[in-house]
VOPAGU-2260 file (C-alpha; in pm, 1 decimal, decimal comma):
REM VOPAGU-2260
SITE   aa  ch    i         X         Y         Z
SITE  UNK   A    0    -508,1   -2316,4   -1134,6
SITE  UNK   A    1    -669,2   -2146,5    -833,1
SITE  UNK   A    2    -918,9   -1874,4    -931,2
SITE  UNK   A    3    -949,0   -1568,7    -711,2
SITE  UNK   A    4   -1281,2   -1417,1    -604,6
SITE  UNK   A    5   -1248,9   -1176,6    -895,3
SITE  UNK   A    6   -1200,2   -1467,9   -1137,1
SITE  UNK   A    7   -1499,0   -1657,1    -996,2
SITE  UNK   A    8   -1723,8   -1352,1   -1029,2
SITE  UNK   A    9   -1602,6   -1301,1   -1386,4
SITE  UNK   A   10   -1713,6   -1653,7   -1476,8
SITE  UNK   A   11   -2041,6   -1629,4   -1285,4
SITE  UNK   A   12   -2148,4   -1327,6   -1493,3
SITE  UNK   A   13   -2210,9   -1573,6   -1778,1
SITE  UNK   A   14   -2483,9   -1748,4   -1574,5
SITE  UNK   A   15   -2756,5   -1477,3   -1610,7
SITE  UNK   A   16   -2701,9   -1462,9   -1987,2
SITE  UNK   A   17   -2731,4   -1840,4   -2018,4
SITE  UNK   A   18   -3044,2   -1840,9   -1799,4
SITE  UNK   A   19   -3209,6   -1570,1   -2009,7
SITE  UNK   A   20   -3123,2   -1773,0   -2317,7
SITE  UNK   A   21   -3419,1   -1995,9   -2236,4
SITE  UNK   A   22   -3645,1   -1709,4   -2355,6
SITE  UNK   A   23   -3405,2   -1528,4   -2591,2
SITE  UNK   A   24   -3179,0   -1772,6   -2781,8
SITE  UNK   A   25   -2945,7   -1490,9   -2887,7
SITE  UNK   A   26   -2856,5   -1426,5   -2524,7
SITE  UNK   A   27   -2760,1   -1793,7   -2484,4
SITE  UNK   A   28   -2503,8   -1760,7   -2764,1
SITE  UNK   A   29   -2387,3   -1435,3   -2609,9
SITE  UNK   A   30   -2352,0   -1609,4   -2272,7
SITE  UNK   A   31   -2141,9   -1893,6   -2416,5
SITE  UNK   A   32   -1927,8   -1644,7   -2602,1
SITE  UNK   A   33   -1875,7   -1444,4   -2281,7
SITE  UNK   A   34   -1786,0   -1761,2   -2087,6
SITE  UNK   A   35   -1526,5   -1859,3   -2349,5
SITE  UNK   A   36   -1382,1   -1508,5   -2345,8
SITE  UNK   A   37   -1364,6   -1506,9   -1962,8
SITE  UNK   A   38   -1198,7   -1848,2   -1967,4
SITE  UNK   A   39    -945,9   -1725,6   -2222,8
SITE  UNK   A   40    -863,7   -1421,0   -2008,9
SITE  UNK   A   41    -818,0   -1639,7   -1699,8
SITE  UNK   A   42    -586,6   -1877,0   -1888,4
SITE  UNK   A   43    -395,0   -1578,8   -2024,9
SITE  UNK   A   44    -364,0   -1443,4   -1670,5
SITE  UNK   A   45    -230,9   -1784,3   -1561,1
SITE  UNK   A   46      29,0   -1785,4   -1839,4
SITE  UNK   A   47     139,1   -1427,2   -1772,8
SITE  UNK   A   48     181,9   -1506,3   -1403,0
SITE  UNK   A   49     482,4   -1722,4   -1495,1
SITE  UNK   A   50     626,4   -2005,8   -1292,9
SITE  UNK   A   51     818,3   -2007,1    -966,4
SITE  UNK   A   52    1143,7   -1938,2   -1150,9
SITE  UNK   A   53    1042,5   -1574,5   -1179,2
SITE  UNK   A   54    1136,3   -1547,8    -809,6
SITE  UNK   A   55    1467,1   -1572,6    -632,3
SITE  UNK   A   56    1396,2   -1690,3    -275,9
SITE  UNK   A   57    1644,8   -1714,9       9,2
SITE  UNK   A   58    1624,2   -1805,7     378,3
SITE  UNK   A   59    1895,1   -1649,8     597,8
SITE  UNK   A   60    1974,4   -1736,6     960,7
SITE  UNK   A   61    2261,7   -1812,2    1192,6
SITE  UNK   A   62    2434,6   -2144,8    1126,9
SITE  UNK   A   63    2374,7   -2232,6    1493,3
SITE  UNK   A   64    2039,1   -2157,8    1649,7
SITE  UNK   A   65    2024,2   -2095,0    2022,6
SITE  UNK   A   66    1815,2   -2307,3    2255,5
SITE  UNK   A   67    1524,2   -2134,8    2426,5
SITE  UNK   A   68    1592,3   -1803,4    2250,5
SITE  UNK   A   69    1400,5   -1612,0    1984,6
SITE  UNK   A   70    1617,8   -1680,8    1679,6
SITE  UNK   A   71    1554,0   -1451,0    1380,4
SITE  UNK   A   72    1484,7   -1610,8    1042,3
SITE  UNK   A   73    1509,5   -1373,7     744,6
SITE  UNK   A   74    1329,6   -1435,2     416,1
SITE  UNK   A   75    1432,3   -1260,6      94,8
SITE  UNK   A   76    1232,9   -1269,7    -231,8
SITE  UNK   A   77    1342,8   -1098,3    -551,9
SITE  UNK   A   78    1090,8   -1046,7    -834,6
SITE  UNK   A   79    1281,3   -1104,4   -1158,7
SITE  UNK   A   80     990,3   -1018,3   -1388,4
SITE  UNK   A   81     889,7    -680,9   -1530,7
SITE  UNK   A   82     547,1    -693,4   -1358,9
SITE  UNK   A   83     456,4    -640,4    -991,2
SITE  UNK   A   84     313,6    -935,6    -804,4
SITE  UNK   A   85      95,2   -1004,7    -500,6
SITE  UNK   A   86     205,1   -1318,4    -316,6
SITE  UNK   A   87     164,9   -1546,2     -14,9
SITE  UNK   A   88     458,2   -1735,6     136,0
SITE  UNK   A   89     482,4   -2028,5     377,0
SITE  UNK   A   90     812,9   -2144,1     523,7
SITE  UNK   A   91     840,1   -2503,1     646,6
SITE  UNK   A   92    1026,9   -2458,9     973,4
SITE  UNK   A   93    1076,1   -2765,1    1198,7
SITE  UNK   A   94     753,3   -2860,8    1375,1
SITE  UNK   A   95     940,7   -2897,3    1705,4
SITE  UNK   A   96    1012,9   -2521,9    1712,3
SITE  UNK   A   97     780,2   -2265,8    1863,9
SITE  UNK   A   98     697,6   -2029,3    1576,1
SITE  UNK   A   99     515,0   -1699,3    1583,6
SITE  UNK   A  100     396,0   -1728,0    1220,7
SITE  UNK   A  101     454,2   -1937,5     911,5
SITE  UNK   A  102     249,7   -1736,3     658,6
SITE  UNK   A  103     334,1   -1404,2     496,0
SITE  UNK   A  104     146,7   -1180,8     252,5
SITE  UNK   A  105     302,4    -906,0      48,0
SITE  UNK   A  106     348,7    -727,4    -279,4
SITE  UNK   A  107     671,6    -690,5    -476,1
SITE  UNK   A  108     717,4    -421,5    -744,8
SITE  UNK   A  109     878,0    -517,9   -1074,0
SITE  UNK   A  110    1249,9    -599,4   -1049,4
SITE  UNK   A  111    1249,3    -532,2    -675,3
SITE  UNK   A  112    1272,8    -734,3    -353,2
SITE  UNK   A  113    1073,8    -811,5     -39,6
SITE  UNK   A  114    1218,1    -889,5     302,0
SITE  UNK   A  115    1038,7   -1077,3     578,8
SITE  UNK   A  116    1130,4   -1174,5     932,4
SITE  UNK   A  117    1000,7   -1425,0    1184,3
SITE  UNK   A  118    1142,5   -1594,0    1493,3
SITE  UNK   A  119    1170,5   -1955,1    1602,8
SITE  UNK   A  120    1222,7   -2079,8    1957,5
SITE  UNK   A  121    1376,2   -2428,4    1980,1
SITE  UNK   A  122    1296,7   -2623,1    2297,7
SITE  UNK   A  123    1562,4   -2896,2    2264,7
SITE  UNK   A  124    1919,5   -2916,5    2146,1
SITE  UNK   A  125    2002,3   -3132,7    1844,8
SITE  UNK   A  126    1982,4   -3156,3    1466,2
SITE  UNK   A  127    1673,4   -3031,3    1280,9
SITE  UNK   A  128    1573,4   -2958,1     924,1
SITE  UNK   A  129    1397,3   -2673,7     746,6
SITE  UNK   A  130    1174,8   -2775,8     455,3
SITE  UNK   A  131    1094,5   -2607,7     126,3
SITE  UNK   A  132     939,4   -2262,8      85,3
SITE  UNK   A  133     591,8   -2256,5     -69,6
SITE  UNK   A  134     479,0   -1959,2    -278,5
SITE  UNK   A  135     137,9   -1861,3    -409,4
SITE  UNK   A  136     105,0   -1554,2    -632,7
SITE  UNK   A  137    -157,1   -1382,3    -847,0
SITE  UNK   A  138    -152,3   -1316,1   -1217,3
SITE  UNK   A  139    -133,5    -958,0   -1349,6
SITE  UNK   A  140    -516,0    -940,6   -1385,7
SITE  UNK   A  141    -574,8   -1080,6   -1036,6
SITE  UNK   A  142    -804,9   -1355,7   -1171,7
SITE  UNK   A  143    -618,2   -1664,2   -1049,3
SITE  UNK   A  144    -326,0   -1780,0    -837,2
SITE  UNK   A  145     -31,7   -2000,4    -918,3
SITE  UNK   A  146     160,8   -2213,2    -671,7
SITE  UNK   A  147     519,4   -2328,3    -656,0
SITE  UNK   A  148     775,3   -2469,8    -417,5
SITE  UNK   A  149    1130,1   -2343,0    -384,6
SITE  UNK   A  150    1384,0   -2605,0    -285,5
SITE  UNK   A  151    1520,3   -2480,2      47,1
SITE  UNK   A  152    1570,6   -2798,1     249,9
SITE  UNK   A  153    1862,0   -2749,1     488,6
SITE  UNK   A  154    1979,9   -2889,6     817,2
SITE  UNK   A  155    2026,1   -2670,2    1121,0
SITE  UNK   A  156    2184,1   -2734,8    1459,1
SITE  UNK   A  157    2033,2   -2609,6    1783,5
SITE  UNK   A  158    2311,0   -2528,5    2026,2
SITE  UNK   A  159    2296,8   -2401,1    2383,4
SITE  UNK   A  160    2199,7   -2036,3    2404,1
SITE  UNK   A  161    2476,7   -1821,4    2252,0
SITE  UNK   A  162    2273,5   -1500,6    2224,1
SITE  UNK   A  163    2344,5   -1411,0    2588,4
SITE  UNK   A  164    2716,5   -1450,1    2520,0
SITE  UNK   A  165    2699,7   -1206,2    2228,5
SITE  UNK   A  166    2497,0    -961,2    2433,8
SITE  UNK   A  167    2751,3    -991,7    2715,8
SITE  UNK   A  168    3035,6    -901,7    2477,7
SITE  UNK   A  169    2844,4    -600,6    2348,0
SITE  UNK   A  170    2753,8    -468,0    2692,8
SITE  UNK   A  171    3104,3    -537,0    2824,5
SITE  UNK   A  172    3253,1    -313,5    2556,6
SITE  UNK   A  173    3004,6     -40,8    2651,7
SITE  UNK   A  174    3057,3     -92,6    3026,3
SITE  UNK   A  175    2685,2    -158,2    3072,2
SITE  UNK   A  176    2678,6    -509,9    3216,6
SITE  UNK   A  177    2425,2    -399,8    3477,8
SITE  UNK   A  178    2163,4    -418,9    3201,7
SITE  UNK   A  179    2203,0    -798,9    3216,8
SITE  UNK   A  180    2186,9    -796,1    3594,8
SITE  UNK   A  181    2561,9    -863,2    3625,3
SITE  UNK   A  182    2778,4    -688,3    3881,6
SITE  UNK   A  183    3134,1    -566,6    3841,7
SITE  UNK   A  184    3378,2    -806,4    4004,8
SITE  UNK   A  185    3680,1    -578,8    4030,1
SITE  UNK   A  186    3759,2    -484,2    4388,1
SITE  UNK   A  187    4052,3    -249,2    4384,3
SITE  UNK   A  188    4267,3    -244,9    4693,1
SITE  UNK   A  189    4221,0    -617,9    4754,9
SITE  UNK   A  190    4402,7    -916,9    4614,9
SITE  UNK   A  191    4767,6    -935,4    4520,5
SITE  UNK   A  192    4769,4    -887,3    4141,9
SITE  UNK   A  193    4883,4    -537,9    4038,6
SITE  UNK   A  194    4616,7    -337,4    3857,0
SITE  UNK   A  195    4722,5      31,4    3832,8
SITE  UNK   A  196    4881,1     336,6    3994,8
SITE  UNK   A  197    4678,1     630,6    4123,6
SITE  UNK   A  198    4713,9     930,6    4348,8
SITE  UNK   A  199    4733,9     858,6    4719,9
SITE  UNK   A  200    4414,0     913,4    4920,5
SITE  UNK   A  201    4409,7     990,5    5297,3
SITE  UNK   A  202    4244,0     655,2    5381,5
SITE  UNK   A  203    4491,1     444,6    5177,2
SITE  UNK   A  204    4729,0     202,0    5344,2
SITE  UNK   A  205    5071,5     371,1    5349,3
SITE  UNK   A  206    5234,6      32,7    5286,9
SITE  UNK   A  207    5093,7      41,8    4932,4
SITE  UNK   A  208    5267,5     366,8    4840,4
SITE  UNK   A  209    5496,5     325,9    4540,2
SITE  UNK   A  210    5797,7     540,1    4641,9
SITE  UNK   A  211    5971,2     534,6    4303,7
SITE  UNK   A  212    5660,6     654,0    4122,7
SITE  UNK   A  213    5599,9     912,8    4396,2
SITE  UNK   A  214    5951,8    1048,7    4348,0
SITE  UNK   A  215    5904,9    1078,6    3972,6
SITE  UNK   A  216    5569,2    1257,1    4004,6
SITE  UNK   A  217    5662,7    1462,4    4313,1
SITE  UNK   A  218    5345,0    1354,2    4491,9
SITE  UNK   A  219    5235,4    1037,2    4675,7
SITE  UNK   A  220    5126,8     755,1    4444,4
SITE  UNK   A  221    4966,7     432,5    4564,7
SITE  UNK   A  222    4932,2      94,4    4397,7
SITE  UNK   A  223    4598,1     -76,9    4345,0
SITE  UNK   A  224    4553,4    -450,3    4323,2
SITE  UNK   A  225    4277,1    -670,6    4196,2
SITE  UNK   A  226    4185,8   -1029,6    4262,0
SITE  UNK   A  227    4418,3   -1291,5    4118,8
SITE  UNK   A  228    4369,9   -1448,0    3781,2
SITE  UNK   A  229    4447,4   -1804,3    3669,7
SITE  UNK   A  230    4230,0   -1969,5    3933,1
SITE  UNK   A  231    4052,9   -2300,8    3879,3
SITE  UNK   A  232    3678,8   -2320,4    3816,9
SITE  UNK   A  233    3532,6   -2666,5    3753,2
SITE  UNK   A  234    3176,2   -2707,8    3627,8
SITE  UNK   A  235    3014,7   -3037,4    3731,4
SITE  UNK   A  236    2683,5   -3125,0    3564,2
SITE  UNK   A  237    2446,4   -3392,9    3690,2
SITE  UNK   A  238    2283,8   -3556,4    3384,5
SITE  UNK   A  239    2064,7   -3796,0    3583,9
SITE  UNK   A  240    1693,7   -3859,6    3547,0
SITE  UNK   A  241    1569,1   -3559,1    3745,4
SITE  UNK   A  242    1740,5   -3322,6    3501,6
SITE  UNK   A  243    1496,9   -3440,5    3233,6
SITE  UNK   A  244    1203,6   -3268,5    3403,1
SITE  UNK   A  245    1092,6   -2954,3    3218,8
SITE  UNK   A  246    1047,6   -2600,4    3344,8
SITE  UNK   A  247     848,2   -2379,5    3105,3
SITE  UNK   A  248     876,7   -2650,2    2835,6
SITE  UNK   A  249    1257,9   -2662,7    2849,5
SITE  UNK   A  250    1442,4   -2939,9    3035,2
SITE  UNK   A  251    1637,5   -2842,3    3346,3
SITE  UNK   A  252    1951,1   -2983,8    3187,1
SITE  UNK   A  253    1922,7   -2734,3    2901,3
SITE  UNK   A  254    1903,6   -2441,7    3143,9
SITE  UNK   A  255    2212,8   -2581,3    3316,2
SITE  UNK   A  256    2404,8   -2618,7    2989,7
SITE  UNK   A  257    2326,8   -2256,8    2897,2
SITE  UNK   A  258    2439,8   -2133,4    3238,7
SITE  UNK   A  259    2756,7   -2345,1    3233,7
SITE  UNK   A  260    2864,3   -2212,3    2894,6
SITE  UNK   A  261    2788,4   -1851,6    2985,2
SITE  UNK   A  262    2987,8   -1891,2    3306,8
SITE  UNK   A  263    3278,0   -2043,5    3111,3
SITE  UNK   A  264    3280,7   -1752,3    2870,1
SITE  UNK   A  265    3291,2   -1498,7    3153,4
SITE  UNK   A  266    3549,0   -1689,1    3361,1
SITE  UNK   A  267    3790,8   -1751,7    3072,5
SITE  UNK   A  268    3760,2   -1384,2    2982,5
SITE  UNK   A  269    3881,7   -1301,7    3332,9
SITE  UNK   A  270    4185,2   -1527,3    3296,0
SITE  UNK   A  271    4063,8   -1822,8    3500,7
SITE  UNK   A  272    4106,0   -2186,2    3404,6
SITE  UNK   A  273    3772,7   -2364,7    3354,7
SITE  UNK   A  274    3713,8   -2739,6    3347,7
SITE  UNK   A  275    3409,1   -2958,1    3295,6
SITE  UNK   A  276    3274,3   -3290,7    3417,3
SITE  UNK   A  277    2935,7   -3447,8    3337,2
SITE  UNK   A  278    2800,9   -3760,0    3501,4
SITE  UNK   A  279    2498,1   -3974,8    3573,5
SITE  UNK   A  280    2566,7   -4328,1    3695,3
SITE  UNK   A  281    2909,6   -4293,0    3528,7
SITE  UNK   A  282    3132,3   -4002,6    3428,6
SITE  UNK   A  283    3050,2   -3927,7    3065,1
SITE  UNK   A  284    3282,2   -3631,1    2998,4
SITE  UNK   A  285    3584,0   -3476,4    3165,0
SITE  UNK   A  286    3775,6   -3173,0    3042,1
SITE  UNK   A  287    4073,0   -3056,5    3245,9
SITE  UNK   A  288    4084,1   -2685,9    3339,3
SITE  UNK   A  289    4235,6   -2459,3    3075,4
SITE  UNK   A  290    4246,6   -2089,9    2994,3
SITE  UNK   A  291    4135,7   -1903,1    2685,2
SITE  UNK   A  292    3834,2   -1881,8    2459,8
SITE  UNK   A  293    3930,1   -2212,1    2298,1
SITE  UNK   A  294    3813,4   -2385,2    2615,0
SITE  UNK   A  295    3469,0   -2229,5    2572,7
SITE  UNK   A  296    3435,4   -2371,4    2222,1
SITE  UNK   A  297    3560,6   -2712,9    2333,6
SITE  UNK   A  298    3294,2   -2717,2    2603,4
SITE  UNK   A  299    3033,7   -2600,6    2352,1
SITE  UNK   A  300    3102,9   -2896,7    2125,4
SITE  UNK   A  301    3107,4   -3134,7    2422,6
SITE  UNK   A  302    2777,2   -3014,0    2568,3
SITE  UNK   A  303    2594,9   -2984,1    2235,9
SITE  UNK   A  304    2480,0   -3346,8    2240,2
SITE  UNK   A  305    2460,3   -3400,7    2617,6
SITE  UNK   A  306    2136,9   -3575,5    2714,6
SITE  UNK   A  307    1992,8   -3663,0    3054,4
SITE  UNK   A  308    1994,9   -4034,8    3137,2
SITE  UNK   A  309    1702,9   -4222,9    3301,9
SITE  UNK   A  310    1918,8   -4327,2    3598,7
SITE  UNK   A  311    1998,3   -4201,2    3947,5
SITE  UNK   A  312    2320,2   -3995,0    3969,6
SITE  UNK   A  313    2613,1   -4160,3    4147,6
SITE  UNK   A  314    2762,3   -3871,2    4349,8
SITE  UNK   A  315    3016,6   -4091,1    4527,9
SITE  UNK   A  316    3164,8   -4216,5    4202,9
SITE  UNK   A  317    3163,6   -3869,3    4044,7
SITE  UNK   A  318    3327,6   -3688,1    4337,4
SITE  UNK   A  319    3588,1   -3963,0    4379,9
SITE  UNK   A  320    3676,0   -3936,7    4011,7
SITE  UNK   A  321    3701,5   -3556,8    4039,4
SITE  UNK   A  322    3923,5   -3579,9    4349,1
SITE  UNK   A  323    4165,3   -3804,8    4159,6
SITE  UNK   A  324    4171,5   -3583,1    3851,3
SITE  UNK   A  325    4187,5   -3246,4    4027,7
SITE  UNK   A  326    4398,0   -3196,4    4340,4
SITE  UNK   A  327    4442,1   -2819,4    4322,9
SITE  UNK   A  328    4201,6   -2600,6    4523,4
SITE  UNK   A  329    3920,3   -2496,7    4292,3
SITE  UNK   A  330    3576,8   -2345,1    4282,5
SITE  UNK   A  331    3361,6   -2649,6    4200,2
SITE  UNK   A  332    3015,4   -2555,5    4077,5
SITE  UNK   A  333    2783,2   -2857,1    4093,3
SITE  UNK   A  334    2459,9   -2828,3    3894,2
SITE  UNK   A  335    2214,3   -3086,4    4020,3
SITE  UNK   A  336    1858,2   -3142,7    4136,9
SITE  UNK   A  337    1778,9   -3210,4    4501,2
SITE  UNK   A  338    1572,9   -3523,6    4554,5
SITE  UNK   A  339    1494,0   -3723,2    4864,0
SITE  UNK   A  340    1634,3   -4057,4    4968,3
SITE  UNK   A  341    1977,6   -4212,6    4931,5
SITE  UNK   A  342    2089,5   -3986,9    4646,3
SITE  UNK   A  343    2040,3   -3672,9    4857,1
SITE  UNK   A  344    2229,5   -3823,5    5149,7
SITE  UNK   A  345    2509,5   -3923,0    4914,6
SITE  UNK   A  346    2527,1   -3569,7    4773,1
SITE  UNK   A  347    2547,8   -3413,3    5119,3
SITE  UNK   A  348    2818,9   -3654,3    5229,8
SITE  UNK   A  349    3036,1   -3628,7    4919,6
SITE  UNK   A  350    3017,2   -3250,6    4883,9
SITE  UNK   A  351    3093,6   -3205,9    5253,3
SITE  UNK   A  352    3416,6   -3402,7    5202,2
SITE  UNK   A  353    3492,8   -3194,3    4896,1
SITE  UNK   A  354    3463,9   -2875,2    5103,9
SITE  UNK   A  355    3781,3   -2969,8    5297,2
SITE  UNK   A  356    4010,2   -2906,4    4999,4
SITE  UNK   A  357    3805,1   -2693,3    4758,3
SITE  UNK   A  358    3518,8   -2446,6    4749,6
SITE  UNK   A  359    3203,6   -2630,2    4633,7
SITE  UNK   A  360    2892,7   -2444,4    4520,6
SITE  UNK   A  361    2576,5   -2651,4    4474,2
SITE  UNK   A  362    2336,1   -2494,8    4223,7
SITE  UNK   A  363    1976,3   -2613,4    4187,6
SITE  UNK   A  364    1677,1   -2494,2    3986,5
SITE  UNK   A  365    1361,0   -2418,1    4178,4
SITE  UNK   A  366    1038,4   -2525,2    4007,7
SITE  UNK   A  367     770,6   -2250,9    3996,8
SITE  UNK   A  368     496,9   -2510,0    3939,5
SITE  UNK   A  369     576,5   -2678,1    4272,6
SITE  UNK   A  370     572,3   -2342,1    4451,2
SITE  UNK   A  371     238,0   -2257,9    4288,4
SITE  UNK   A  372      93,2   -2596,7    4386,6
SITE  UNK   A  373     201,7   -2549,2    4749,7
SITE  UNK   A  374      13,2   -2217,9    4766,6
SITE  UNK   A  375    -306,4   -2312,6    4581,8
SITE  UNK   A  376    -639,7   -2313,7    4757,5
SITE  UNK   A  377    -770,3   -2670,9    4724,9
SITE  UNK   A  378   -1121,8   -2710,6    4593,9
SITE  UNK   A  379   -1113,8   -3085,5    4528,1
SITE  UNK   A  380    -958,6   -3388,7    4695,3
SITE  UNK   A  381    -697,4   -3403,1    4416,5
SITE  UNK   A  382    -595,7   -3042,6    4492,7
SITE  UNK   A  383    -544,3   -3138,3    4856,9
SITE  UNK   A  384    -312,8   -3424,4    4759,9
SITE  UNK   A  385    -121,5   -3202,7    4515,1
SITE  UNK   A  386     -70,3   -2931,8    4773,5
SITE  UNK   A  387      47,1   -3180,9    5034,9
SITE  UNK   A  388     292,0   -3341,5    4789,5
SITE  UNK   A  389     427,4   -3000,8    4683,3
SITE  UNK   A  390     480,3   -2891,2    5042,9
SITE  UNK   A  391     659,1   -3218,1    5118,9
SITE  UNK   A  392     894,1   -3169,9    4822,0
SITE  UNK   A  393     972,1   -2812,5    4925,3
SITE  UNK   A  394    1037,4   -2918,8    5283,3
SITE  UNK   A  395    1277,4   -3193,1    5171,5
SITE  UNK   A  396    1454,2   -2943,0    4950,1
SITE  UNK   A  397    1497,5   -2695,1    5236,0
SITE  UNK   A  398    1629,9   -2969,5    5464,7
SITE  UNK   A  399    1889,4   -3068,6    5203,0
SITE  UNK   A  400    1999,3   -2708,0    5147,6
SITE  UNK   A  401    2024,8   -2641,1    5521,6
SITE  UNK   A  402    2227,8   -2957,7    5571,9
SITE  UNK   A  403    2470,9   -2855,1    5298,6
SITE  UNK   A  404    2510,4   -2505,6    5439,4
SITE  UNK   A  405    2580,4   -2641,4    5789,1
SITE  UNK   A  406    2861,6   -2847,8    5637,5
SITE  UNK   A  407    3020,1   -2533,2    5493,6
SITE  UNK   A  408    2891,1   -2584,3    5139,6
SITE  UNK   A  409    2769,7   -2284,1    4941,8
SITE  UNK   A  410    2423,3   -2323,4    4787,0
SITE  UNK   A  411    2229,7   -2140,8    4520,0
SITE  UNK   A  412    1862,4   -2218,1    4456,7
SITE  UNK   A  413    1710,5   -1996,4    4185,9
SITE  UNK   A  414    1434,4   -2005,9    3922,4
SITE  UNK   A  415    1531,8   -2135,1    3579,6
SITE  UNK   A  416    1504,1   -1799,1    3404,2
SITE  UNK   A  417    1750,9   -1643,4    3651,7
SITE  UNK   A  418    2001,8   -1927,8    3657,9
SITE  UNK   A  419    2277,3   -1787,9    3433,2
SITE  UNK   A  420    2279,5   -1441,3    3589,1
SITE  UNK   A  421    2268,2   -1576,0    3946,0
SITE  UNK   A  422    2555,6   -1821,6    3889,6
SITE  UNK   A  423    2780,0   -1562,1    3726,5
SITE  UNK   A  424    2710,3   -1305,6    3997,8
SITE  UNK   A  425    2796,7   -1560,9    4267,0
SITE  UNK   A  426    3119,4   -1647,3    4082,3
SITE  UNK   A  427    3208,4   -1276,2    4056,7
SITE  UNK   A  428    3125,8   -1226,7    4423,7
SITE  UNK   A  429    3346,9   -1516,4    4536,2
SITE  UNK   A  430    3628,6   -1400,1    4311,6
SITE  UNK   A  431    3599,2   -1044,6    4437,0
SITE  UNK   A  432    3612,4   -1163,5    4800,2
SITE  UNK   A  433    3915,1   -1384,5    4724,1
SITE  UNK   A  434    3735,2   -1698,2    4838,5
SITE  UNK   A  435    3847,5   -1905,1    4539,3
């Protein structure tokens, strides 16, 4: 039993009567009688408040939460009793999630419901568990509070971010992809796959005039083409030690997984075949290129549990394995982190060889903390060392990128929060220019 302020004040009113009873004995008896009456009313209030079974409580959310996104969690409480109630609620979400609030206050009329909403932001993929829901509510007189716990323990899986995929589908149907920063990849008049017929324009190539259609319509009609479908796109993910480093509390590997899945969804929607390879010191997964949305879901299940390994990536082994498995010309998108030393030299050498038969694109995530450290004004000796180290890292990164570009390798170096959009736009650009 937890008395409210009103209940405490009700009991304290007996104190003056008992104190005055030292001079007037009748007031002492009156004080004890008042105290017993107040206690009886408080107990009655406790009984009328009922137990937790007077509520029907439900937590509603997506079966798969998305990494790094604000996932909505809905709470629903139904008051089964014939009396209104004032309550407090606490949901036991996983401690590893970033949560805007865990506590709610509200009032529910008799036989009616209350709906609440909060958001959780998971920072790592994997399996987690919600706990029970705790309730605290007042009696009808507002003199005390009762507490109860609703059994609501349930497991939940945190998958790579799927909210961007849903938003992409919605904006695609409305022809508003520019709101996501994505550009249209169709380039009519180029490519060799037929797209549509339209009226002839003065600047059209006369060789593209469709004479049969022109004869039927009694006016010149030209054919438009778009870039070819059914091309190969292979996503290669470095799961070595440097991909464990976080950017804004989320590991680089998780940003890469989100971008890879989003790219797969877009590419399979455009009819291309998409494959996947992950590696560190050994190849951990390989999925041959295939078409269709089923490939997206296969990659989703494969990448769900992918973790970075505390080892240096073996680029020579990975690229040799890929060359054996995939001999057809493909767009090979390599997500990695540029470091100094032997691993960087190995990356440059292996990707340069790959550029002879395919179109490699090396994608890296720039770290805003390193950029900020390279620009800071040092005020201590430690600041001087930090700025020098940051500038050295940036210089090594630029050298590696320049070396790759001189070898004919495409490079993309973008901040983590722009990774998915930048990769998809580069894919659309290369497809539109028929470079695949």
